[in-house]
KOLTORMAR-540394 format. One record per residue (C-alpha): x, y, z; residue in three letters. Coordinates in steps of 0.1 Angstrom, whole numbers. Each point is the difference from the previous one (the first is absolute). Layout:
<pts>
X, Y, Z, ALA
...
</pts>
This chain:
<pts>
-491, 680, -1934, MET
25, -3, 27, LYS
35, 14, -3, GLY
32, -19, 0, GLU
7, 8, 36, ASP
-34, -12, 11, ASP
5, -33, -18, VAL
34, -5, 16, ASN
-14, 8, 34, THR
-29, -23, -5, ALA
23, -28, -12, ARG
22, 5, 31, GLU
-29, -1, 23, ASP
-13, -32, -15, GLU
34, -16, 3, GLU
4, 13, 36, ALA
-34, -15, 9, ASP
9, -33, -16, GLY
35, -4, 15, SER
22, 20, 22, GLY
31, -8, -21, GLU
-7, 29, -24, LYS
6, 24, 28, LEU
36, -9, 0, LEU
2, 3, -38, GLY
5, -37, -8, PHE
-23, -27, -13, ASN
1, -35, 12, SER
14, -13, -33, THR
24, 29, -7, GLU
37, -1, 8, GLU
14, 27, 21, GLN
20, 26, -20, PRO
37, -1, 1, SER
24, 28, 3, GLY
3, 27, 26, PRO
-38, 6, 1, ARG
-7, -37, 3, GLY
25, -3, 28, GLN
-16, 30, 17, ASP
-34, -17, -4, SER
13, -32, 14, MET
15, 18, 29, TRP
-34, 16, 7, ARG
-18, -33, -2, ASN
25, -17, 22, GLU
-2, 28, 26, LYS
-38, -3, 1, TYR
-3, -37, -6, GLU
-23, -4, 30, SER
-28, 21, -18, VAL
-25, -26, -12, PRO
-6, 15, -34, LEU
2, -32, -20, ASN
-26, -21, 19, VAL
-21, -23, -22, LYS
-37, 8, -3, GLU
-9, -33, 15, THR
22, 7, 30, ASP
-15, 34, 3, GLU
-36, -14, 0, ASP
9, -26, 25, HIS
18, 26, 22, SER
-29, 24, -3, ARG
-24, -27, 11, GLY
21, -9, 31, ILE
5, 37, 8, ARG
-37, 7, -3, ASP
-8, -29, 23, ALA
25, 12, 26, LEU
-8, 37, -3, TYR
-36, 5, -11, PRO
1, 37, 7, GLN
28, 3, -26, THR
-22, -16, -26, ALA
-28, 24, 7, LEU
24, 29, -2, ARG
13, -12, -34, LYS
-36, -4, -13, ALA
-8, 35, 12, HIS
32, 13, -18, GLN
-9, -18, -32, GLU
-35, 17, 0, ASN
15, 34, 10, GLU
-11, 28, -22, ARG
29, 16, -21, PRO
9, 34, 10, LYS
-1, 30, -23, ASP
35, 5, -14, ALA
-7, 38, -4, LYS
-4, 4, 38, LEU
24, -26, 13, TRP
35, -11, -11, PRO
-11, -33, -16, TYR
5, -17, -34, PHE
-28, 3, -25, GLN
-15, -32, 14, ASP
-6, 18, 33, GLY
15, -29, 20, LEU
38, 2, -2, ARG
14, 30, 18, ARG
27, 22, -16, ILE
30, -2, 22, ASP
24, 20, -21, TYR
1, 20, -33, VAL
27, 4, -26, LEU
-4, 27, -27, THR
18, 3, -33, TYR
0, 23, -30, HIS
-22, -11, -29, VAL
11, 13, -34, GLN
-32, 10, -18, MET
-1, 0, -38, PRO
0, 35, -13, GLN
-18, -7, -33, SER
-30, -15, 17, THR
-23, 9, 28, HIS
9, -10, 35, LYS
-13, -35, 6, GLN
-5, -21, 30, SER
19, -32, 7, SER
-34, -18, -2, LYS
-1, 1, -38, SER
-10, -28, -23, CYS
26, -27, -4, LEU
-10, -6, -36, CYS
4, 36, -9, CYS
35, -1, 13, ARG
11, -29, -21, PHE
-18, 14, -31, LYS
17, 34, 2, ARG
20, 6, -31, GLU
36, 10, 3, PRO
8, 36, -1, LYS
14, 12, -33, ILE
25, 29, 5, PRO
-7, 31, -21, PRO
21, 7, -30, ALA
16, 32, 13, HIS
7, -12, 36, GLU
31, 15, 16, ASP
26, -28, 5, PRO
12, 15, 34, GLU
-35, 2, 13, LEU
-6, -36, -11, ALA
31, -12, 17, ALA
-9, 19, 31, GLN
-35, -16, 1, GLU
16, -34, -6, GLN
23, 5, 30, ARG
-30, 10, 21, LEU
-20, -30, -11, ASP
30, -22, 8, TYR
2, 16, 35, HIS
-37, -6, 6, ASP
3, -36, -11, ASP
30, -5, 22, ASP
-19, 14, 30, GLN
-31, -21, -8, ARG
21, -32, -1, LEU
16, 8, 33, ARG
-35, 6, 15, ARG
-13, -32, -14, GLU
29, -20, 15, GLU
-3, 18, 34, PHE
-37, -6, 1, GLU
5, -37, -10, GLU
24, -3, 29, ASN
-25, 15, 23, LEU
-25, -26, -11, ARG
25, -27, 8, GLU
2, 15, 35, MET
-38, -6, 3, GLY
-13, 35, -6, LEU
-30, 7, -22, GLU
-2, 30, -23, MET
-25, 20, -21, GLU
10, 25, -27, LYS
-17, 31, -10, GLU
12, 24, -27, GLU
-13, 35, -8, GLY
-36, -6, 11, THR
-4, 35, 15, LYS
35, 13, 3, LEU
17, 2, -34, PRO
35, -12, -2, GLY
-1, -18, 34, VAL
-1, -37, 5, GLY
-7, -17, 33, PHE
11, -34, 12, VAL
-23, -9, 30, LYS
15, -27, 23, ILE
-18, -23, 23, HIS
16, -24, 26, ALA
-20, -32, 5, PRO
-4, -15, 35, TRP
28, -26, -4, ASP
24, 27, -11, VAL
-9, 21, 30, LEU
5, -29, 23, CYS
33, -9, -16, ARG
14, 35, 2, GLU
-13, 7, 35, ALA
19, -30, 12, GLU
31, 10, -19, PHE
-2, 36, 14, MET
-7, -13, 35, LYS
-31, 22, 4, LEU
-15, -3, 35, LYS
-37, -6, -3, MET
-26, -2, 28, PRO
-9, -35, 11, THR
-33, -12, 14, THR
15, 1, 35, LYS
-9, 31, 21, LYS
14, 10, 34, TYR
-8, 27, 25, GLU
21, 31, 0, VAL
7, 11, 36, SER
-1, 37, 7, GLN
24, -2, 29, GLY
-9, 6, 37, SER
-34, 13, 11, ASN
14, 35, 4, ILE
14, 0, -36, VAL
-32, -15, -13, GLU
-21, 27, 17, LYS
23, 28, -13, VAL
-3, -14, -36, ASN
-38, -1, 3, MET
0, 35, 13, PHE
22, 12, -29, MET
-22, -17, -25, GLN
-30, 18, 13, LYS
18, 34, 0, VAL
15, -5, -35, THR
-32, -15, -15, ALA
-9, 32, -19, PRO
35, 1, -15, LEU
-2, -35, -14, GLN
-8, -5, -37, PRO
-31, -20, -9, LYS
16, -30, -17, VAL
-13, -28, 21, GLY
33, -9, 16, GLU
5, 27, 26, ASN
-9, -21, 31, GLN
28, -20, 16, THR
-8, -36, -8, GLU
2, -25, 29, ASN
6, -29, -24, GLU
27, -4, -27, LYS
5, -26, -26, HIS
31, -21, 4, LEU
21, 5, -32, SER
24, -24, -16, TYR
19, 0, -33, PRO
-23, -14, -27, PHE
7, -37, -10, SER
-20, -20, -25, ARG
6, -31, 20, GLU
-16, 16, 30, LYS
-30, 17, -16, GLN
-23, -15, 26, HIS
15, 24, 25, LEU
-12, 31, -19, PHE
-35, 14, -4, ASP
-7, -7, -36, LEU
-38, 5, 3, SER
2, 28, -26, ASP
28, -4, -25, ARG
-9, 33, -17, ASN
9, 20, 31, SER
27, -23, 15, PHE
26, 18, -22, PHE
-9, 36, -1, ASP
6, 23, -30, SER
32, 13, 15, LYS
15, -35, 6, THR
-11, -12, -35, ARG
17, 29, -18, SER
32, -4, 20, SER
1, -37, -9, ILE
-4, 7, -37, VAL
27, 26, 3, TYR
24, -25, 14, GLU
-7, -23, -29, ILE
5, 29, -25, LEU
34, 7, 16, LYS
11, -37, -3, ARG
-12, -5, -36, THR
26, 7, -27, LYS
-1, 6, -37, CYS
29, -15, -20, THR
-8, 11, -35, LYS
25, 28, 1, ALA
38, 5, 3, LYS
-3, -4, 38, PHE
-26, -13, 24, ILE
-27, 25, 8, MET
-23, 2, 30, GLY
-31, 22, 4, ILE
21, 30, 10, SER
21, -3, -31, SER
-31, -5, -21, LEU
-14, 32, 14, LEU
32, 19, -5, GLY
3, -11, -36, SER
-35, 9, -8, GLY
-13, -35, -6, VAL
-26, 8, 27, TYR
-8, 36, 9, THR
-16, -4, 34, GLU
-5, -27, 26, ALA
-23, 5, 30, TYR
-26, -17, 22, PRO
-35, 14, 1, LEU
-20, 19, 26, HIS
-30, -19, 14, ASP
-26, 23, -15, GLY
-14, 35, -3, ASP
-1, 26, 28, ILE
-29, 22, -12, ASP
-29, -1, -24, GLY
-33, -19, -1, VAL
16, -33, -8, ASN
26, 1, 28, ALA
-5, -29, 23, GLU
15, -4, 34, THR
36, -11, -1, ASN
32, 6, 19, ASP
11, 28, -23, ARG
-33, 19, 4, LYS
2, -4, 38, ILE
35, 13, 0, LEU
-11, 30, -21, TYR
-28, 8, 24, GLU
17, -7, 33, GLN
36, 8, -7, TRP
6, 21, -31, ALA
-23, 29, 10, SER
11, 34, 14, TYR
-32, 2, 21, SER
11, -28, 23, ILE
35, 14, 6, PHE
-4, -4, 38, TYR
-7, -37, -2, LYS
24, -29, 3, TYR
11, -18, -31, GLN
-14, -35, -8, PRO
35, -15, -1, ILE
-13, -35, -1, GLY
-21, 6, -31, LEU
28, 19, -16, VAL
23, -30, 5, ARG
-27, -23, -13, LYS
-4, 20, -32, TYR
35, 13, -7, PHE
23, -24, 19, GLY
23, 1, 30, GLU
25, 24, -15, LYS
-25, 28, -7, VAL
-18, -8, 32, GLY
32, 5, 20, LEU
6, 34, -17, TYR
-34, 14, 10, PHE
3, -15, 35, ALA
34, 16, 4, TRP
-13, 33, -14, LEU
-30, -2, 25, GLY
23, -7, 30, VAL
23, 29, -11, TYR
-30, 24, -3, THR
-13, -11, 34, GLN
33, 6, 16, MET
2, 35, -15, LEU
-30, 11, 21, ILE
19, 3, 34, PRO
30, 14, -18, ALA
-21, 27, -17, ALA
-17, 8, 33, ILE
33, 5, 18, VAL
14, 20, -29, GLY
-30, 24, 1, VAL
5, 4, 37, ILE
36, 9, -5, VAL
-9, 25, -26, PHE
-27, 15, 22, LEU
25, 2, 28, TYR
22, 21, -22, GLY
-29, 22, -10, CYS
-9, 5, 37, ALA
35, 8, 11, THR
11, 23, -29, VAL
-9, 31, 19, ASP
20, -11, 30, ASP
31, -10, -19, ASN
28, 23, 11, ILE
23, -3, -31, PRO
-28, 8, -25, SER
-11, 29, 23, MET
36, 14, -1, GLU
1, -3, -38, VAL
-33, 19, -3, CYS
11, 27, 25, ASP
7, 32, -20, GLU
20, 15, 29, ARG
28, -25, -6, ASN
9, 18, -32, ASN
23, -27, -13, ILE
15, 5, -35, THR
6, -32, -19, MET
26, -5, -27, CYS
-11, -3, -37, PRO
-14, -34, -12, MET
17, 3, -34, CYS
28, 20, -16, ASP
-5, 34, -15, ARG
-38, -1, -7, ALA
-9, -7, 37, CYS
3, 26, 26, SER
0, 1, 38, TYR
-33, -10, 17, TRP
-17, 2, 34, LYS
-4, -32, 20, LEU
-35, 11, 9, VAL
-11, -8, -36, THR
5, -37, 7, ALA
-26, 1, 27, CYS
-26, -20, -19, GLY
25, -27, -9, THR
12, -3, 36, ALA
-36, -4, 13, ARG
-8, -25, -27, ALA
31, -20, 8, SER
-10, -4, 36, HIS
-31, -19, -11, LEU
23, -29, -11, PHE
31, 6, 21, ASP
-10, -1, 37, ASN
6, -21, 30, ALA
-27, -25, -11, ALA
20, -8, -31, THR
24, -23, 18, VAL
-29, -19, 17, PHE
-17, -4, -34, PHE
32, -14, -16, ALA
3, -26, 28, ILE
-37, -8, -3, PHE
2, -6, -37, MET
31, -23, 3, ALA
-20, -21, 25, LEU
-31, 3, -22, TRP
20, -15, -30, ALA
10, -30, 22, THR
-36, -4, 12, MET
-12, 1, -35, PHE
25, -27, -12, MET
-9, -23, 30, GLU
-38, 6, -5, HIS
4, -10, -37, TRP
19, -31, 8, LYS
-27, -12, 24, ARG
-28, 9, -25, ARG
19, -18, -28, GLN
3, -31, 21, MET
-37, 1, 9, ARG
-9, 3, -37, LEU
24, -29, -8, ASN
-20, -22, 24, TYR
-34, 11, -12, ILE
11, -5, -37, TRP
17, -33, 7, ASP
34, 13, -10, MET
20, -8, 31, THR
17, -30, -15, SER
4, 15, -35, PHE
35, 0, -13, GLU
7, 17, -33, GLU
18, -23, -24, THR
23, 12, -28, GLU
-22, 8, -29, SER
5, -8, -37, GLN
30, 19, -16, PRO
-10, 31, -19, ARG
-2, -2, -38, ALA
29, 25, -4, GLU
22, -20, 22, TYR
-7, -32, -20, GLU
7, 19, -32, PHE
34, 11, 13, HIS
8, -35, 12, VAL
-10, -13, -34, MET
24, 24, -17, LYS
28, -9, 23, LYS
-5, -38, -5, SER
-1, 5, -38, LEU
33, 18, 2, LYS
16, -29, 19, LYS
-15, -25, -24, GLU
-17, -18, 27, GLN
-35, -15, 3, SER
-24, 30, 4, PRO
-12, -10, 35, LYS
-4, 26, 27, ALA
11, -25, 26, GLY
35, -4, -14, ASN
7, 36, -5, VAL
-7, 30, 22, LYS
10, 37, 1, LEU
29, 6, 23, THR
13, 32, 16, CYS
25, 2, -28, ARG
-28, 0, -26, ASP
-17, 28, 18, ARG
31, 21, 7, MET
-6, 25, -29, PRO
-35, 5, 13, ALA
12, 5, 36, TYR
26, 26, -11, MET
-26, 18, -21, THR
-25, 0, 30, ILE
27, 14, 24, ILE
11, 27, -24, VAL
-36, 10, -9, MET
-11, 1, 37, MET
29, 22, 9, ILE
-6, 22, -30, PHE
-37, 4, 9, LEU
8, 9, 36, ILE
23, 27, -14, PHE
-28, 12, -23, VAL
-22, 4, 31, THR
27, 20, 18, LEU
4, 21, -31, ALA
-37, 8, -1, ILE
1, 10, 36, VAL
30, 22, -7, PHE
-19, 16, -30, GLY
-29, 9, 23, VAL
25, 16, 24, VAL
13, 21, -28, LEU
-35, 9, -9, TYR
-7, 13, 35, ARG
32, 20, 2, VAL
-5, 16, -34, SER
-37, 8, 5, ILE
6, 15, 34, MET
27, 23, -15, THR
-22, 9, -29, ALA
-29, 9, 23, LEU
22, 21, 22, HIS
12, 19, -31, MET
-35, 5, -13, SER
-14, 36, 1, SER
-36, -13, 4, THR
-11, 3, 37, PRO
-23, -30, -5, THR
29, -23, -8, PHE
21, 13, 28, ARG
-25, -9, 27, THR
-2, -35, 13, ASN
31, -11, -20, ILE
9, -28, 23, ARG
-35, -16, 1, ALA
-3, 3, -38, THR
34, -17, -6, VAL
-7, -28, 25, LYS
-34, -8, -14, THR
9, 1, -37, THR
32, -21, 6, ALA
-21, -26, 19, ALA
-25, -2, -28, ILE
28, -4, -26, ILE
15, -28, 22, ASN
-34, -17, 1, LEU
-4, 1, -38, ILE
35, -14, -5, ILE
-6, -28, 26, ILE
-32, -10, -18, ILE
16, -1, -34, ILE
32, -18, 11, MET
-20, -26, 19, ASP
-14, -12, -33, GLU
34, 1, -16, VAL
17, -18, 28, TYR
-27, -27, 1, GLY
5, -7, -37, ALA
38, -1, 4, ILE
-2, -23, 30, ALA
-21, -25, -20, ARG
24, 2, -30, TRP
30, -7, 23, LEU
-18, -29, 17, THR
-8, -16, -34, ILE
36, 4, -10, MET
10, -19, 32, GLU
-21, -30, -12, VAL
-12, -14, 34, PRO
-10, -36, 0, LYS
-35, 1, 16, THR
-28, 24, 3, ASP
6, 5, 37, LYS
36, 8, -5, SER
-9, 24, -28, PHE
-26, 18, 22, GLU
23, 3, 30, GLU
29, 14, -21, ARG
-23, 24, -18, LEU
-15, 12, 33, ILE
35, 6, 15, PHE
12, 21, -30, LYS
-32, 20, -3, THR
0, 7, 38, PHE
36, 13, -1, ILE
-7, 23, -29, LEU
-34, 13, 11, LYS
11, 4, 36, PHE
30, 20, -10, ALA
-22, 20, -24, ASN
-25, 9, 27, ALA
23, 6, 29, PHE
31, 16, -14, THR
-15, 35, 0, PRO
-13, -5, 35, ILE
34, -13, 13, VAL
17, 31, -16, TYR
-23, 24, 18, LEU
3, -19, 33, ALA
37, -5, 2, PHE
20, 20, -26, PHE
-17, 33, -7, ARG
15, 27, 22, GLY
28, -23, 12, ARG
26, 7, -28, ILE
-5, 37, -8, ILE
31, 15, 17, GLY
-4, 34, 17, ARG
-3, 36, -11, PRO
32, 11, -17, GLY
9, -36, -8, LYS
-30, -17, -15, TYR
2, -33, -20, ILE
-9, 4, -37, TYR
-10, -26, -26, VAL
-1, 4, -38, MET
21, 31, 3, GLY
-22, 26, 15, SER
-29, -19, 17, TYR
1, 2, 37, ARG
-13, -29, 19, MET
-34, 7, 15, GLU
-4, 3, 38, GLU
-29, -6, 23, CYS
-23, 26, 15, ALA
7, 12, 35, HIS
-25, -25, 15, ALA
18, -29, -18, GLY
-7, -22, -30, CYS
-27, -20, 19, LEU
-28, 22, -14, MET
13, -5, -36, GLU
3, -37, 6, LEU
-36, 0, 12, CYS
-12, 18, -31, ILE
19, -24, -23, GLN
-14, -31, 18, LEU
-35, 14, -1, CYS
0, 8, -37, ILE
18, -32, -10, THR
-23, -22, 21, MET
-33, 16, -9, LEU
11, 4, -37, GLY
10, -37, -4, LYS
-32, -12, 17, GLN
-23, 23, -20, LEU
17, 0, -34, ILE
21, -30, -3, GLN
-21, -25, 19, ASN
-36, 10, -1, ASN
-2, 20, -33, LEU
22, -24, -20, PHE
-18, -31, 15, GLU
-34, 14, -8, ILE
6, 19, -32, GLY
24, -22, -19, LEU
-20, -32, 2, PRO
-32, 18, -12, LYS
20, 16, -28, LEU
14, -34, -11, LYS
-34, -16, 1, LYS
-15, 28, -20, MET
27, -4, -27, LEU
-6, -37, -2, ARG
-37, 6, -4, GLN
6, 25, -28, ARG
8, -28, -23, LYS
-36, -10, 0, ILE
-26, 19, -20, ASP
-18, 24, 24, LYS
-34, -8, -15, ASN
4, -36, 10, HIS
18, 5, 33, GLN
-31, 1, 22, GLU
-14, -30, -18, GLU
32, -19, 4, LEU
2, 8, 37, ASN
-33, -17, 5, ARG
8, -31, -22, THR
37, -5, 8, LEU
9, -32, 19, HIS
21, 0, 31, ARG
33, -8, -17, HIS
-6, 29, -25, GLU
-8, 25, 27, LYS
31, -9, 19, ASP
20, 5, -32, HIS
-6, 38, 4, PHE
12, 1, 36, LEU
36, 10, 8, GLY
26, -27, 5, PRO
11, -8, 35, PHE
37, 11, 4, VAL
6, -12, 35, GLY
0, 14, 35, LEU
35, 15, -1, ASN
-13, 36, -9, PRO
-25, -2, 28, GLU
25, -11, 26, TYR
26, 25, -13, MET
-21, 31, 5, GLU
-9, -12, 35, MET
36, -7, 9, ILE
11, 35, -11, ILE
-29, 14, 20, GLN
11, -21, 31, PHE
35, 16, -4, GLY
-14, 35, 0, MET
-21, -8, 30, VAL
29, -14, 20, THR
33, 14, -13, LEU
-6, 37, 4, PHE
-30, 0, 23, VAL
19, 23, 25, ALA
-3, 28, -25, SER
-36, -7, -11, PHE
-23, -14, 27, PRO
-30, 3, -23, LEU
14, -26, -24, ALA
-19, -30, 16, PRO
-33, 20, -3, LEU
5, 6, -37, PHE
10, -36, -5, ALA
-31, -12, 19, LEU
-23, 22, -22, LEU
17, -12, -31, ASN
-2, -37, 9, ASN
-37, 1, 9, VAL
-5, 10, -36, ILE
28, -22, -14, GLU
-17, -32, 14, ILE
-32, 7, -18, ARG
17, 12, -31, LEU
21, -31, -3, ASP
-30, -21, 7, ALA
-20, 17, -27, LYS
29, -4, -24, LYS
3, -37, 7, PHE
-37, -8, -2, VAL
-10, 22, -30, THR
30, 13, -20, GLU
24, -29, -1, LEU
-2, -35, -12, ARG
-1, -27, 27, ARG
36, -8, 11, PRO
13, -35, 4, ILE
-5, -13, 35, ALA
35, -3, 15, VAL
5, -18, 33, ARG
21, 18, 25, ALA
4, -1, 38, LYS
17, 34, 4, ASP
7, 33, -18, ILE
35, -12, -10, GLY
29, 25, -4, ILE
-23, 29, 8, TRP
1, -9, 37, TYR
39, 1, -1, THR
-2, 35, -15, LEU
-25, 12, 26, LEU
23, -12, 28, ARG
30, 17, -16, GLY
-19, 33, -3, ILE
-12, -2, 36, SER
36, -5, 12, LYS
14, 28, -21, VAL
-28, 23, 12, ALA
14, -1, 35, VAL
34, 13, -12, ILE
-15, 25, -24, VAL
-23, 15, 26, ASN
29, 2, 25, ALA
20, 21, -25, PHE
-30, 21, -9, VAL
-6, 10, 36, ILE
36, 4, 7, SER
13, 19, -30, PHE
-30, 14, -19, THR
-20, 14, 28, SER
11, 23, 28, ASP
-9, -24, 28, PHE
35, -7, 10, ILE
13, 36, -2, PRO
-29, 11, 22, ARG
6, -27, 25, LEU
38, 8, 2, VAL
-7, 37, 3, TYR
-26, -5, 27, GLN
22, -22, 22, HIS
35, 15, -7, MET
-1, 36, -11, TYR
-34, 15, 11, SER
4, 23, 30, PRO
-35, -9, 14, ASP
-5, -35, -14, GLY
-25, 12, -27, THR
2, 6, -37, LEU
3, 38, 3, HIS
29, 12, -21, GLY
1, -32, -21, PHE
-4, 17, -33, VAL
29, 24, 7, ASN
21, -30, 11, HIS
-5, -17, -33, THR
11, 30, -21, LEU
36, 8, -8, SER
15, 34, -10, TYR
15, 10, -34, PHE
18, 32, -9, ASN
-14, 12, -34, VAL
35, 13, -10, SER
11, -36, -2, HIS
-22, -8, -30, PHE
19, -13, -30, GLN
2, 26, -29, PRO
-31, -2, -22, GLY
-22, -18, 25, THR
-11, 29, 22, GLU
-37, 12, -4, PRO
-7, 24, -28, MET
-23, 20, 23, GLN
17, 2, 33, PRO
-23, 28, 12, MET
-31, -21, -6, HIS
-10, 2, 37, LEU
5, 38, 2, GLY
33, -1, 19, TYR
35, -12, -5, LYS
7, -36, 12, VAL
34, -7, 15, GLU
-7, -34, 17, VAL
-26, -26, -11, CYS
-11, -33, 16, ARG
-2, -35, -14, TYR
-11, -33, 15, LYS
30, -20, 11, ASP
23, -6, 30, TYR
32, 19, -9, ARG
23, 24, 18, ASP
-6, 37, -6, PRO
24, 20, -23, PRO
16, 18, 30, TRP
11, -33, 16, SER
34, -16, -3, ASN
-14, -27, -23, THR
-25, 19, -21, PRO
-27, -20, -18, TYR
12, -33, 14, GLU
-24, -25, 16, PHE
-6, 10, 36, SER
-1, -22, 30, ARG
-38, 0, -1, GLU
1, -16, -34, PHE
21, -30, 12, TRP
-21, -4, 32, ALA
-32, -1, -21, ILE
15, -24, -25, LEU
10, -23, 28, ALA
-35, 2, 15, ALA
-15, -7, -34, ARG
21, -31, -6, LEU
-7, -12, 36, ALA
-37, 4, -6, PHE
1, -20, -32, VAL
18, -29, 17, ILE
-23, 0, 31, ILE
-32, 4, -20, PHE
9, -27, -25, GLN
10, -26, 27, ASN
-29, 8, 23, VAL
-27, -2, -27, VAL
15, -31, -16, MET
2, -17, 34, LEU
-36, 9, 6, MET
-10, -13, -34, SER
18, -33, 5, ASP
-17, -3, 34, PHE
-34, 4, -16, VAL
9, -24, -27, ASP
11, -26, 26, TRP
-31, 7, 22, LEU
-26, -6, -27, ILE
1, -36, -14, PRO
-2, -4, -37, ASP
-26, -27, 1, ILE
-32, 7, 21, PRO
-4, -26, 27, LYS
-35, -11, -11, ASP
12, -5, -35, ILE
30, -21, 12, SER
-24, -22, 20, ILE
-23, -4, -30, GLN
29, -9, -24, ILE
12, -27, 25, HIS
-36, -13, 4, LYS
-5, -2, -38, GLU
32, -21, -4, ARG
-13, -24, 26, ASN
-34, -2, -16, LEU
17, -9, -34, VAL
19, -28, 17, VAL
-32, -12, 18, GLU
-20, 1, -33, LEU
25, -22, -18, PHE
4, -24, 29, MET
-38, -4, 0, LYS
0, -7, -37, GLN
27, -27, 4, GLU
-19, -17, 28, ARG
-31, 0, -21, GLY
19, -17, -29, LYS
14, -27, 23, LYS
-35, -6, 15, TYR
-16, -3, -34, ARG
28, -24, -13, ASN
-4, -21, 31, THR
-38, -3, -5, MET
5, -8, -37, GLY
-18, 31, -11, ASP
19, 18, -28, PRO
9, 36, 8, SER
-24, 24, -16, PRO
26, 21, -17, GLN
-14, 23, -25, PRO
5, -10, -36, LEU
11, 28, -23, ARG
-25, 9, -26, SER
9, 8, -35, ARG
6, 36, -9, PRO
-31, 22, 3, SER
-3, 29, -23, SER
-26, 16, 22, GLN
23, 7, 29, ALA
</pts>
């Protein structure tokens, strides 16, 4: 016998076949309900009054006859569709009849009886009504009974809300099929299908641009440009994915916003493929967002129902399987083979197919990531050349040769109090040679190159984005203000109830005064979290100071060797671990603060969340690097008058070769660690772990059998939920900052970023295709606030690199010495020029070395790196004239470098147009063709009216459940 749900579904199908009125939830003899829900239904019916859902059967038959006479090919197609074989629901996302496609799925929790075996929803109706009432045992605990009663009441309340919400969805024209506990115990599914008339209505409401029957030729530009394009196509043919859309098409369909009154303009030869699965799911999602549930204290939408547990999940379905014997060809399978595979890392991405399957927003992300990765290739090549130049010239570098020359016999002052002793400058030979690899004459050239590279990247992306907008018919798309978020409506409802007004969101809105407590909390929390980041950096500084002192005091020779390298590496690793942990903490806090702010729309919520998360994560990642680049070694004082913190901790100083080498180590470990651990390991390991935990709820003995028999909606239930593109963008924006901000100290950063992104593209593709549920297709014509952040980082990068070259490296001191103080115009004597003298008798009591005879002789004068007058001058230990001359040169270099590079960047920005010329011509041509098409239709109407021939306008058919 059939179950209750099957009976209801069959009854609805019969009524839908008999009359289209049932799709709106009203019978012809019933009155429309009164009250808020009735008003809402009336509003919906008024808004979509032009939908012919209440056409009489006689009119339909008459219309069908006229239409078949006018369009015989349509009648043949309908006859073919009626005889079409149903598809297997196990392989494809279809209802059990195999004809109606599942466009969306809602899941909810099913409370299974504990005293009986788990039963399916397709149980006998008679058995349900004949079931005797449950008699409570004599010794039942009253508290447990009351708790069970509360749980039953909660379940009944959720069930009533679901029933009302689903009834409202039926009023909007959607068709549904329920399924409870068939294979997955405790999980109920509501499968939603949008009929053809609903798709047409919503497509017109959403202003979806659909291809018309009109085609026009796409010009490739001049003959030279066309020949160049053909040559490039032949050269890049091995790099193109095999998806059937690689060749540049010479013809393009003219697109126009869909209109039910102008259906004759569109190619409706195959209704099943006119609206693809991505468009159908987005249409259903828009209906879900608009539909409300009023059987509660406040109006609830789909987001509120999900948040309160009425529904547990809501997601569209993938097209089909990607592997196995039964896997047939579909877009998902093609993407898996030609996009989400590491073996084809060298090929281009099928961006058109990605957009077709996932929507414009996801397509733009992968297109942007592809452009960014391509632009990293020249940056990586130049960075490697700069590094190789440093390797080739290290033996000819005069300053490093002087440091490594044992004949100089320069005695340096202790690096710490008491525990550290005097040391020879020759012991810093390795550090000096390594610093030259990243601090040489080519560094300035590379910094200028990367500033111009950032500008070229931004301009290239703007042109690529405009080209995609033209290809995807998004040039005239304007994002309208979306529906208010459920949380916003809830706060508006509470505010209106307090004022004893009518609870309508249009009359009341949240003002700045209402949000003032949230704004103050956000400001205080953001400042507090910034100070937390600074405190963490300060804690790592104390770690370095204390560990260095402890290692110097150790009696073990193994610990005393390579002290500086050990401290640098361990501190960088600790910084990396803290950054990874705090990134997760800051992301959760940023979301909590944004929820507290109660933004009105989803777009506003996303932008505010992105801004807060970016500020916190950017500070978390770059504060240790900024400290090493600009503060370490600048505020240490001098021998005999050092600066102390926390009582007895002396501020750490840089090595003789400067802090650039330590900055390079920190950047290298942070960049590689974030990419390997935070990005790749977490993105691969965590989704697999979550999927394994979800599958553990199923009996292992039946797991393999279930995997073979599960339907599409049940398989997608085990996939991870799509949480948005913000984490993907954020990690790339942080990487872009590391590539551009401090590239003067780490020329290999573009190479590491390139290698990571080649893997990142395929990793993200594999995650989207196999590990995550299918996201809602969101229309977009740009990457939004991320472009603003990229431009801001590229502008700040010019200033940061100017300060790195000027203050962190020794480029300016070498330049000043060579042109002002060198006797022969070379760098001979530069090392001695940078070292000042200190009389060891001027040490403060208790700070002198415990082992003054460590070097085998008594030290009277030691050297330290600074520009100060010697102790025998009239102004001992004061800044010398060389110091002020070098400081002036450094500031002048910053000003000149910044203005020259920004001027060159603005010139490049002005020189390259944002819109490619051929695209601009095509857009103008397309607009003229639209006008020409409508003028032709108007002339045809006038001619037919004059000749007395009625216009063959297509008559709308009744709703077809097979669409």
